[in-house]
C-alpha positions as CSV (number, residue, x, y, z in Angstrom):
1,M,-31.4,-14.0,-18.7
2,Q,-28.5,-15.4,-16.7
3,T,-27.1,-18.8,-17.5
4,L,-24.9,-21.2,-15.6
5,E,-22.0,-20.2,-17.9
6,S,-22.5,-16.4,-17.3
7,L,-22.9,-16.9,-13.6
8,S,-19.7,-19.0,-13.5
9,D,-17.8,-16.3,-15.4
10,A,-19.1,-13.6,-13.0
11,L,-18.0,-15.6,-10.0
12,E,-14.5,-16.1,-11.6
13,T,-14.2,-12.4,-12.2
14,A,-15.3,-11.6,-8.6
15,E,-12.6,-14.0,-7.4
16,D,-9.9,-12.2,-9.5
17,I,-11.0,-8.8,-8.3
18,H,-11.0,-10.0,-4.7
19,A,-7.4,-11.2,-5.1
20,I,-6.3,-7.8,-6.5
21,V,-8.1,-6.0,-3.6
22,R,-6.4,-8.2,-1.0
23,T,-3.0,-7.5,-2.6
24,M,-3.6,-3.8,-2.6
25,K,-4.7,-4.0,1.1
26,A,-1.4,-5.7,2.0
27,L,0.7,-3.2,0.1
28,S,-1.1,-0.2,1.6
29,A,-0.7,-1.7,5.2
30,A,3.0,-2.2,4.6
31,S,3.5,1.2,3.1
32,I,1.7,3.0,6.0
33,R,4.2,1.6,8.5
34,Q,7.1,2.3,6.1
35,F,6.4,6.0,5.9
36,E,5.6,6.2,9.6
37,Q,9.0,4.7,10.4
38,A,10.7,7.2,8.0
39,E,9.1,10.1,9.9
40,E,10.1,8.6,13.3
41,A,13.7,8.1,12.1
42,L,14.0,11.8,11.4
43,G,13.2,12.7,15.0
44,D,16.8,12.9,16.3
45,Y,18.0,14.9,13.4
46,A,15.1,17.3,13.7
47,R,16.0,17.8,17.4
48,T,19.6,18.5,16.4
49,V,18.5,21.2,14.0
50,D,16.2,22.8,16.6
51,L,19.1,22.8,19.1
52,G,21.3,24.5,16.6
53,L,18.7,27.2,16.0
54,T,18.1,27.5,19.7
55,A,21.8,28.2,20.3
56,L,21.9,30.8,17.5
57,M,18.7,32.6,18.6
58,Q,19.8,32.8,22.2
59,D,23.2,34.0,21.2
60,R,21.6,36.8,19.1
61,H,19.3,37.7,22.0
62,A,22.3,37.9,24.4
63,R,23.9,40.4,21.9
64,G,20.8,42.4,21.7
65,L,19.9,41.5,18.1
66,P,16.3,41.0,17.0
67,L,14.9,37.9,15.4
68,P,16.5,37.3,12.0
69,R,14.7,37.4,8.7
70,T,14.7,33.9,7.1
71,G,12.9,34.7,3.9
72,A,13.5,36.7,0.7
73,E,13.4,40.5,1.4
74,G,11.1,42.9,-0.3
75,S,8.7,40.4,-1.8
76,S,5.1,39.4,-0.9
77,R,4.6,36.7,-3.5
78,T,3.7,33.3,-2.2
79,A,4.6,29.8,-3.5
80,L,2.2,27.0,-2.4
81,I,3.3,23.4,-2.5
82,V,0.4,20.9,-2.6
83,I,1.0,17.2,-1.8
84,G,-1.5,14.9,-3.5
85,S,-1.3,11.4,-5.0
86,E,-0.2,9.9,-8.3
87,R,-2.6,7.0,-8.1
88,G,-6.3,6.7,-7.4
89,L,-8.4,4.3,-5.4
90,C,-8.0,6.4,-2.3
91,G,-11.4,7.9,-1.8
92,R,-11.7,11.7,-1.4
93,Y,-8.0,12.1,-0.6
94,N,-7.1,14.4,-3.5
95,E,-10.4,16.2,-3.4
96,T,-9.8,17.0,0.3
97,V,-6.3,18.4,-0.1
98,A,-7.2,20.3,-3.4
99,N,-10.2,22.0,-1.7
100,H,-7.9,23.1,1.2
101,A,-5.3,24.3,-1.2
102,L,-7.9,26.4,-3.0
103,E,-8.6,28.2,0.2
104,Q,-4.9,29.1,0.6
105,I,-4.3,30.4,-2.9
106,D,-3.9,34.2,-2.7
107,G,-5.0,35.4,-6.1
108,R,-3.4,34.6,-9.5
109,D,0.0,35.8,-8.3
110,T,0.5,32.6,-6.2
111,L,3.1,30.2,-7.7
112,L,1.6,26.7,-7.5
113,A,3.7,23.5,-7.2
114,V,2.0,20.2,-6.9
115,I,3.3,16.7,-5.9
116,G,1.0,14.2,-7.5
117,L,-0.8,14.2,-10.9
118,R,-4.3,13.7,-9.5
119,A,-4.2,16.7,-7.2
120,A,-2.8,18.8,-10.0
121,A,-5.7,17.8,-12.3
122,R,-8.2,18.9,-9.7
123,L,-6.5,22.3,-9.2
124,E,-6.3,22.9,-12.9
125,A,-10.0,21.9,-13.3
126,A,-10.7,24.6,-10.7
127,G,-8.9,27.2,-13.0
128,H,-5.4,27.3,-11.4
129,Q,-2.4,26.7,-13.5
130,V,0.2,24.3,-12.0
131,D,3.7,25.9,-12.4
132,T,5.7,22.9,-11.3
133,L,4.7,19.2,-11.0
134,F,6.6,16.6,-9.0
135,T,6.1,12.9,-8.9
136,P,5.7,11.4,-5.4
137,P,8.0,8.5,-4.5
138,G,6.7,4.9,-4.2
139,T,8.8,4.1,-1.2
140,A,10.3,5.8,1.8
141,A,13.7,5.5,0.1
142,G,12.7,8.1,-2.5
143,L,11.7,10.8,0.0
144,Y,15.2,12.2,0.3
145,D,15.6,12.8,-3.4
146,L,12.2,14.4,-3.8
147,V,12.7,16.7,-0.8
148,Q,16.1,17.8,-2.2
149,S,14.5,18.6,-5.5
150,V,11.8,20.7,-3.9
151,I,14.4,22.6,-1.9
152,V,16.4,23.4,-5.0
153,Q,13.3,24.5,-6.7
154,S,12.3,26.7,-3.7
155,D,15.7,28.4,-3.8
156,K,15.2,29.1,-7.5
157,W,11.7,30.6,-6.8
158,Q,13.3,33.0,-4.3
159,R,16.1,34.1,-6.6
160,E,14.2,34.2,-10.0
161,N,10.6,34.6,-9.2
162,G,10.7,37.0,-6.2
163,I,9.0,34.5,-3.9
164,G,9.0,35.8,-0.3
165,R,6.8,33.1,1.4
166,I,6.5,29.4,0.8
167,R,3.7,27.2,2.3
168,V,2.9,23.5,2.0
169,V,-0.6,21.9,2.1
170,H,-1.0,18.2,2.7
171,N,-3.1,15.5,4.3
172,R,-2.2,13.7,7.4
173,R,-3.8,11.1,9.7
174,E,-5.3,12.5,12.9
175,G,-7.2,10.1,15.2
176,R,-9.9,8.3,13.3
177,T,-9.6,10.8,10.5
178,L,-7.6,9.3,7.6
179,S,-7.0,12.5,5.6
180,K,-7.3,15.8,7.4
181,S,-5.8,18.7,5.5
182,V,-3.2,20.9,7.2
183,D,-1.0,23.8,6.0
184,R,2.4,24.9,7.2
185,Q,4.6,27.8,6.5
186,L,8.1,26.7,5.3
187,L,9.7,30.1,4.7
188,P,10.2,32.4,6.4
189,L,10.4,30.5,9.6
190,P,7.4,31.5,11.7
191,D,8.2,34.1,14.4
192,A,6.3,32.1,16.9
193,Y,8.7,29.2,16.3
194,L,11.8,31.4,16.6
195,E,10.4,33.0,19.8
196,S,9.8,29.6,21.3
197,L,13.5,28.8,20.8
198,L,14.5,31.9,22.9
199,N,12.8,30.4,26.0
200,A,13.7,26.8,25.3
201,P,15.9,25.2,28.0
202,W,19.4,24.2,26.9
203,P,20.2,20.5,27.8
204,G,23.6,21.3,29.2
205,P,25.6,23.7,31.4
206,G,26.0,26.4,28.7
207,L,25.5,27.3,25.1
208,P,28.0,26.0,22.6
209,F,30.5,28.1,20.8
210,F,30.5,28.3,17.0
211,R,33.2,29.5,14.6
212,M,31.1,29.7,11.4
213,S,29.8,33.1,10.4
214,P,26.4,33.6,12.0
215,P,24.7,34.5,8.7
216,A,26.1,31.5,7.0
217,L,25.2,29.2,10.0
218,L,21.7,30.6,10.0
219,S,21.3,30.0,6.3
220,W,22.4,26.4,6.7
221,L,20.2,25.7,9.6
222,V,17.2,27.2,7.9
223,Q,17.8,24.9,4.9
224,Q,18.0,21.9,7.3
225,R,14.8,23.0,9.0
226,L,13.1,23.3,5.6
227,F,14.3,19.7,4.8
228,V,12.9,18.4,8.1
229,V,9.5,20.0,7.7
230,L,9.1,19.0,4.0
231,Y,10.3,15.4,4.7
232,R,7.8,15.1,7.6
233,A,5.0,16.6,5.5
234,L,5.7,14.1,2.7
235,A,5.9,11.1,5.0
236,E,2.6,12.1,6.7
237,A,0.9,12.7,3.4
238,L,1.9,9.3,2.0
239,A,1.0,7.5,5.1
240,S,-2.4,9.2,5.0
241,E,-2.8,8.3,1.3
242,H,-2.2,4.6,2.0
243,A,-4.4,4.6,5.0
244,T,-7.2,6.1,2.9
245,R,-6.6,3.5,0.2
246,L,-6.6,0.7,2.7
247,A,-10.0,1.9,4.0
248,A,-11.3,2.1,0.5
249,M,-10.0,-1.4,-0.3
250,Q,-11.6,-2.8,2.9
251,G,-14.9,-1.3,1.8
252,A,-14.4,-2.8,-1.7
253,E,-13.6,-6.2,-0.2
254,R,-16.9,-6.2,1.7
255,N,-18.8,-5.2,-1.4
256,I,-17.1,-8.0,-3.4
257,E,-17.8,-10.6,-0.8
258,E,-21.5,-9.6,-0.7
259,R,-21.6,-9.7,-4.5
260,R,-19.9,-13.1,-4.6
261,E,-22.4,-14.5,-2.0
262,G,-25.3,-13.2,-4.2
263,L,-23.8,-14.7,-7.3
264,M,-23.2,-18.0,-5.5
265,Q,-26.8,-18.1,-4.4
266,D,-28.0,-17.4,-7.9
267,Y,-25.6,-20.1,-9.3
268,R,-27.0,-22.7,-6.8
269,V,-30.6,-21.8,-7.7
270,K,-29.9,-21.9,-11.5
271,R,-28.0,-25.1,-11.2
272,Q,-30.9,-26.7,-9.2
273,E,-33.3,-25.5,-11.9
274,T,-31.2,-27.0,-14.6
275,I,-30.9,-30.3,-12.8
276,T,-34.7,-30.4,-12.1
277,R,-35.4,-29.6,-15.8
278,E,-33.1,-32.3,-17.0
279,L,-34.7,-34.8,-14.6
280,M,-38.1,-33.8,-15.8
281,D,-37.0,-34.3,-19.4
282,V,-35.7,-37.8,-18.5
283,V,-39.0,-38.8,-16.8
284,S,-41.1,-37.4,-19.6
285,G,-39.0,-39.3,-22.1
286,F,-39.3,-42.5,-20.1
287,E,-43.1,-42.1,-19.8
288,A,-43.4,-41.5,-23.6
289,V,-41.4,-44.6,-24.4
290,S,-43.4,-46.7,-21.9
291,T,-46.7,-45.5,-23.4
292,A,-45.5,-46.2,-26.9
293,Q,-44.5,-49.8,-25.9
294,D,-48.0,-50.4,-24.3
């Protein structure tokens, strides 16, 4: 049976939880914009990399050369990079990306790298060993270091593990959907992308000259393209994570408010019952004393 003390304690707990939820909502809302701005800031650099590849592809085409190979030769092994979250309270975010990743895993020969402990736990529970685990950054300032670490690791995969193809799976926001899973091929660069550069208009009177060795220039541009795609994938994934967490906190806030209203109503009823009982005790006592004096 609930007492005034227990109802008061429950109300105080609900207030504390409500304050925590409001704080998490504010942090998630700020983080969404932070990662969206990080992605937008990369736009000019991404265009510069595309222009460099456009000049190189059109120069090769003019010399009668085919599209270049941008991945490791003679290997069909795949590395899959899955971007999840390190923290919970974000609904089905990790479940969604893990299920999509399971569809992309090509047998036991796929090398699996995961960014985020919770997505890694789901994949391991499904029977797939995680070969490399990365920790996602808490702010946009940490995106650069993580992307560089993944690029270094991807180069090691190609040299030491015979990886010929690298793909990334992550969630992103799309319309009203907060966490829709997508996958992208990092290496080799898709032929459709390279062919689109052949027909891309050049924003100037003529193609630029370059003195660097074409193979060296191609290798450098491919690395920069890899950086751009990974950076954007991470920014999109983290913005999606915080959007999902924000939605979850909004739902939690509504539930807490409903629970608090119910507790407040119970508290008022119990308090009124207590006051009524105490008044009845006073009246009964007064009548007993009056009867005794008569």
